[in-house]
Each structure stands twice: as C-alpha cells, then as structure tokens.
N, C-alpha and C positions, 0 to 999 in steps of 0.2 A: 506485630502479626494480627490482620484483622481476622476475627473470629465469628462474627456474625453480620447477617447482612445489613444493618444499620451503619457497622464500622465499616462495612466495604463501601458503602453508601457516602458517609460521609468523607473519606481518600477520595474515591473519584470527585465529589463535587469541590473537594479543596483544589483540583487541577484546574488547568486552563483550558477554556472550552474546545479548542481542538483535540488537546490529551483525552478530555471528556470522550469526543468522538470516536477515537482512536480505540478507547475502551470499549465502547459500545462495538463496532466495528468487528474486534477480534471475538469478543462475546458471542455476538450472533454466529460468527463463522466457526468458530467451537461448537455453537450449538446445533449447527448446519452438518456436522458430523461427517459423515460418506458421503452424502447426498451431492454428488456433483453439480447440479441443477440448481441446488438450493445456494450454495457456493454461489453458484454464477451469478444469480439475482442478487445476493448480498453485496457482492462485488459491486456490479451494475446502480444500486442504490446509491451505496456511497462513492460511486464516481463524480466528481465534481463536473459538471457539465456547463457550457454558456447558454446565455439567454436564446440566442441565435438555435442552440442545438436542441433545445428544451423546446422550442418553438416548431423546429422542425418536425421533432419525435410526436409532437402531440397535434400536429396538423392545425396551428391556428396562424393567419394572417394578421398583420402589424393593424392597427386603426389607422386608416389615411385620413378620412372624414370624421370629425369628431360628431356631426350629426348622425352618425349609425349607431351612435349610443343611445340617442334621445327615445323614449318609448313613444310611438306614434298613437297611442289612443288615449295616452294621459291627457287628461281636461287642463287646458293652458291656464285655465284661472282658479286652480288649486295649487296651494302654498308647496314649499319644501316640507314645511311641518307635517302637512298631509300626507305628501307620496312616504316620510319614515316612517309615520304611524300606520299606514297601508302595507309596506314593506313587513314591517312587525308584525302586523295581523295575519300577513298569508305566511310568514316563518312559521308563525305557533299552530294556524292552522294544519301547517303539515308534519308537526310536530306532534301533532293530537290523532293523526290518521295510523 
C-alpha cells in the first residue's frame, strides 16, 4: 500500500498514459465534492472532442489562404533569424511587464 505522496506518484507514473489521465479525472472529481457545477466542468474538461468541435467552440475558422498568416508590416529584406530574434525580444518584454 502506498503510504506517501511520493509512493502514490511513483505508482501512478508506472501506469499507461490513459490510466494516468483516469486517475487525474477521478481525483479531480472527488475533490469537486458535492459541487455539481464543478463536477460538470471537470467532466467537460476530460471529454474527448474532435478538432471540428474544438474549432466550433472556440469560433475559429480554417486558414484558407496561407498569405493571411503573413505579417503585412514585416520588412521583406529581413531574415528569418531576425524575425525569430524579434519574436523572442517581444516575448521577453511582455514577461517583464
């Protein structure tokens, strides 16, 4: 019998991924207690959905024209390395705010 949190985690980690998810789902449900709305949210979270269902829920449309993903204001003479450096710089600046 597992007696410590570490023992329990080791036992769960030894399970296949689907069984690990089932342990998480049941633990979350048991922690939800009598709160019906929490249990519904937990069940909804673990429910398998198709890509189409997720896209519909999130109200996103498929990309039809790849050019729609292009940055219109990015200088065409700058390299991919400069673009990546710029993205990292913006992310770092956002973290510091």
